[in-house]
C-alpha positions in Angstrom: -38.2 374.8 180.3 -39.8 377.3 182.6 -43.1 379.3 182.4 -42.4 383.0 182.1 -45.8 384.1 183.1 -49.7 383.6 182.9 -52.2 385.6 180.9 -56.0 384.9 181.3 -58.3 386.4 178.7 -62.0 386.3 178.3 -64.2 385.1 175.4 -63.5 388.3 173.5 -59.7 388.1 173.8 -59.2 390.8 176.4 -56.8 390.1 179.3 -58.5 389.5 182.7 -55.4 388.5 184.9 -51.8 388.8 184.0 -48.9 387.5 186.1 -45.5 389.2 186.1 -43.0 388.3 183.3 -39.7 388.6 185.0 -37.1 388.5 182.2 -39.1 390.2 179.4 -40.2 393.8 178.5 -43.6 395.1 179.5 -44.9 394.8 175.8 -44.1 391.1 175.7 -47.5 389.8 177.0 -49.3 391.7 174.3 -47.5 389.6 171.7 -49.0 386.4 173.3 -52.5 387.9 173.4 -52.3 388.9 169.7 -50.9 385.4 168.8 -53.8 383.7 170.8 -56.5 385.8 169.1 -55.0 385.3 165.6 -54.8 381.6 166.3 -58.4 381.3 167.5 -59.6 383.3 164.5 -57.9 380.9 162.0 -58.3 377.5 163.7 -60.8 377.5 166.5 -60.2 374.9 169.2 -56.6 374.1 168.0 -54.2 376.6 169.5 -50.5 375.8 169.6 -48.2 376.6 171.4 -50.5 378.6 173.6 -52.3 376.7 176.3 -56.0 377.8 175.9 -58.6 377.1 178.5 -62.1 378.6 178.0 -62.9 380.8 181.0 -66.0 380.4 183.1 -65.9 383.4 185.4 -63.4 385.8 187.1 -63.5 383.7 190.3 -62.3 380.6 188.4 -59.7 382.6 186.6 -58.3 384.0 189.9 -58.1 380.5 191.4 -56.4 379.2 188.3 -53.8 382.0 188.4 -53.3 381.4 192.1 -52.9 377.7 191.6 -50.2 378.0 188.9 -48.3 380.5 191.0 -48.2 378.2 194.0 -47.2 375.3 191.8 -44.1 377.1 190.4 -41.1 378.5 192.1 -39.6 381.9 191.6 -37.9 380.8 188.4 -40.9 379.3 186.8 -40.1 375.7 187.4 -42.6 373.1 189.0 -42.1 373.0 192.8 -45.3 372.1 194.6 -47.2 369.4 192.7 -48.9 367.4 195.4 -52.7 367.8 195.2 -53.0 367.5 199.0 -50.7 370.5 199.6 -52.2 372.6 196.8 -55.7 371.8 198.1 -54.7 373.6 201.4 -52.9 376.5 199.8 -55.5 377.4 197.1 -59.2 377.5 198.0 -61.5 376.4 195.3 -63.7 379.1 193.7 -67.1 379.4 195.4 -69.6 381.9 196.4 -68.3 381.8 200.0 -64.8 382.6 199.1 -66.0 385.4 196.8 -68.0 387.0 199.6 -65.1 386.7 202.1 -62.9 388.4 199.7 -65.4 391.2 199.2 -65.7 391.5 203.0 -61.9 391.7 203.3 -61.5 388.4 205.2 -58.1 386.8 204.5 -59.1 383.2 205.1 -56.2 381.8 203.0 -53.5 383.3 205.3 -55.1 381.9 208.4 -55.3 378.4 206.8 -51.7 378.6 205.6 -50.5 379.7 209.0 -52.1 376.7 210.7 -54.2 378.8 213.0 -58.0 377.9 213.5 -59.0 376.2 210.4 -56.2 373.8 209.5 -52.8 372.5 210.4 -51.1 374.1 207.4 -50.2 372.7 204.0 -46.5 371.9 204.9 -47.0 370.6 208.3 -46.8 366.9 207.3 -43.3 365.4 206.9 -44.7 363.5 203.9 -45.4 365.9 201.1 -48.2 363.9 199.4 -50.1 363.1 202.5 -51.9 365.2 205.1 -51.1 365.0 208.8 -53.8 363.9 211.3 -56.2 362.1 209.0 -59.0 360.1 210.8 -61.7 357.9 209.4 -64.4 355.9 211.1 -64.0 353.1 208.6 -60.5 352.5 207.2 -60.5 351.2 203.6 -58.5 351.3 200.4 -59.5 350.2 196.9 -57.4 349.3 193.9 -59.0 349.3 190.4 -56.8 348.0 187.5 -58.0 349.5 184.3 -56.4 348.1 181.1 -56.7 349.4 177.5 -56.0 347.1 174.5 -55.0 348.7 171.2 -54.5 346.5 168.1 -54.1 346.9 164.3 -55.9 344.3 162.2 -55.4 344.0 158.4 -58.2 343.4 155.8 -57.8 339.6 156.3 -58.6 339.9 160.0 -55.0 339.1 161.0 -53.6 340.9 164.0 -50.5 342.9 163.0 -49.9 344.6 166.3 -51.4 344.5 169.8 -50.5 346.1 173.1 -52.1 346.5 176.5 -51.5 349.5 178.8 -52.9 349.7 182.2 -53.3 351.9 185.3 -53.8 351.1 188.9 -56.3 353.6 190.2 -56.4 353.9 193.9 -58.9 355.4 196.4 -57.4 355.5 199.9 -59.5 356.2 203.0 -57.1 355.3 205.8 -56.2 357.0 209.1 -52.9 358.2 210.3 -49.8 357.2 208.3 -50.4 353.8 206.9 -47.6 351.7 205.3 -49.0 349.5 202.5 -47.6 346.6 200.4 -49.1 345.3 197.2 -47.9 342.1 195.5 -48.7 340.5 192.3 -49.0 336.8 191.3 -46.9 337.3 188.2 -45.0 340.6 188.3 -42.8 339.7 185.4 -45.5 340.6 182.9 -45.5 344.3 184.0 -43.1 346.4 181.8 -42.4 350.0 181.4 -43.8 350.9 184.8 -44.3 354.4 186.0 -45.0 354.9 189.7 -46.5 357.6 191.9 -43.8 359.3 194.0 -45.0 357.5 197.1 -43.7 354.1 195.8 -40.3 352.8 197.1 -38.4 352.0 193.9 -35.7 350.1 195.7 -38.3 347.7 197.1 -39.9 347.1 193.7 -36.5 346.6 191.9 -35.4 343.9 194.6 -38.6 342.0 195.2 -41.2 343.3 192.8 -43.5 344.4 195.7 -45.2 347.8 195.8 -44.3 349.4 199.1 -45.8 352.8 199.8 -47.4 355.4 202.1 -50.5 356.4 200.0 -51.9 359.8 199.6 -55.3 360.5 200.8 -58.2 360.1 198.3 -58.0 359.1 194.7 -54.7 358.8 192.8 -52.9 356.8 190.2 -50.5 354.4 191.9 -48.8 353.0 188.8 -49.0 352.8 185.0 -47.6 349.8 183.2 -47.5 347.8 179.9 -48.6 344.3 179.8 -45.8 342.1 178.3 -46.9 338.4 178.4 -43.7 337.3 176.5 -41.4 339.2 178.8 -40.8 336.4 181.4 -40.1 333.6 178.8 -38.0 335.9 176.8 -35.9 336.8 179.8 -35.3 333.2 180.5 -34.4 332.5 177.0 -31.9 335.3 176.6 -30.3 334.5 180.0 -29.1 331.3 178.5 -25.4 331.5 177.5 -25.8 328.9 174.7 -28.0 331.3 172.7 -26.4 332.2 169.4 -25.2 335.7 168.8 -27.7 336.1 166.0 -30.6 336.1 168.3 -32.5 339.4 168.3 -32.2 341.6 171.5 -34.8 341.4 174.1 -36.4 344.8 173.3 -37.5 343.5 169.8 -39.7 340.8 171.3 -43.3 341.7 170.5 -46.1 341.5 173.1 -48.5 339.5 170.9 -51.5 339.9 173.2 -54.3 337.7 172.0 -57.4 339.7 171.1 -60.7 338.9 173.0 -62.6 339.3 169.8 -62.4 338.6 166.0 -62.8 341.4 163.5 -63.6 340.6 159.9 -63.6 343.5 157.5 -64.9 343.2 154.0 -64.4 346.2 151.7 -65.4 346.4 148.0 -64.0 349.4 146.0 -65.8 350.9 143.0 -65.0 353.7 140.7 -66.4 356.5 142.8 -66.6 354.9 146.3 -67.1 351.6 147.9 -69.1 349.4 150.3 -67.8 347.8 153.6 -69.2 345.2 156.0 -67.3 344.8 159.3 -68.2 341.9 161.7 -67.1 341.8 165.3 -67.5 338.8 167.4 -66.5 338.4 171.1 -64.4 335.4 172.0 -65.1 335.7 175.7 -67.7 333.3 177.1 -68.2 334.8 180.6 -67.0 338.3 180.6 -68.0 341.6 178.9 -65.8 343.9 176.8 -66.3 347.5 177.7 -65.8 350.7 175.6 -64.8 348.9 172.4 -63.7 351.3 169.6 -62.8 350.2 166.0 -61.5 352.7 163.5 -61.4 352.3 159.7 -59.2 354.4 157.5 -61.1 355.3 154.3 -58.3 357.3 152.6 -58.2 360.7 151.0 -61.2 362.0 149.3 -63.6 359.8 151.2 -67.1 361.3 152.1 -70.8 360.7 151.9 -70.7 358.1 154.6 -73.8 356.0 155.2 -73.8 353.3 157.9 -76.0 350.9 159.8 -75.0 349.3 163.0 -76.6 346.0 164.1 -76.2 343.2 166.6 -76.0 339.7 165.4 -75.4 340.8 161.8 -79.2 341.4 161.3 -81.2 344.5 160.3 -84.9 345.1 159.8 -86.6 346.0 156.5 -86.0 349.7 157.2 -82.2 349.2 157.6 -82.1 349.7 161.3 -80.0 347.4 163.5 -81.7 344.7 165.5 -80.8 344.8 169.2 -77.9 347.1 168.4 -78.8 349.4 171.2 -75.8 351.5 172.3 -73.6 351.1 169.2 -72.8 354.3 167.3 -70.5 355.5 164.6 -69.0 358.9 163.5 -66.9 359.9 160.6 -63.9 362.4 161.1 -63.8 364.4 157.8 -60.3 365.7 158.6 -58.6 362.4 159.2 -60.8 360.4 157.0 -61.4 357.9 159.8 -64.7 356.0 160.4 -65.1 355.4 164.1 -67.3 352.6 165.4 -68.1 352.5 169.2 -69.8 349.7 171.2 -70.1 350.6 175.0 -70.7 347.0 176.1 -70.0 343.8 174.1 -71.7 340.9 175.9 -70.1 337.4 176.0 -70.1 335.6 172.6 -72.1 338.3 170.9 -71.7 339.4 167.4 -71.9 343.0 165.9 -71.8 344.4 162.5 -71.3 347.7 160.7 -72.4 348.0 157.1 -72.3 351.0 154.9 -70.9 352.8 151.9 -68.8 355.9 151.0 -67.9 358.0 148.0 -64.7 359.3 146.8 -63.9 362.6 145.0 
């Protein structure tokens, strides 16, 4: 699927910038503008299938249009997607670039030609890395960020749990470095997605990440944590396993939760009460950005909640030492969302409240 063209409109729905639609009549862009304005009038903030970005100023709009045109080829398909190359082609919107454009100075063409200010966006043989990088201090950082999602029933039993992670990298290395990253137990990494710099053959053969990194921040890999994958692979490789054994892709992850969640819900004729207790199982480490969601069902409303730490509250109903915890109710999805930015080791938290039904 290709992109036919680009239309940038202001807050009133009037077009600011419009790129050429190659295979459509001149009146075709007006249909998109009318569709966008009608969609915004009916459901603000939820526009589909039009990609809607609130404009800030005409300089940002021009840079956005220029960036999209450089990313796509003549047929509307993605061509140049490397941030390093696009950073050299498209100058970020600023007061300096606006003054230079008013003065008639074509600074973009001088940079792209490689004269004076830069070596050109396509001068490097490696598309994702610039040529001639130099740093006084060479360093590279890897940050593995993992997110755990689980479904817990009303008895506190875990029905489903999965962990997905990303390897966020910040590279500040000179020249053209060739890096290797190995893992103590790579068999637990499944459904991996790599940056184009990673050599897939090396990973398939020896489970080692070999790559020439881009400059700056980027995501090296995304993965799913599968602790049962190694044992399941060994079990299914045995030829004595009967034919009735389920296939490997049906083996669940069953990731142990680092906390216990005990919900207690009492339903009444026109609503109900709930008391949710969360306790950390970790003794030395914190849990960051914990979110618990409770589906209250159709017709739920009139939510009243109290968050507390240690399951206690004062005589005014305010949580004791529950600093940082918050709750919010989505009236459209009927979901109560409980957020705790930082759960300290072995700490206990509670959310008590009531709701009404129509």
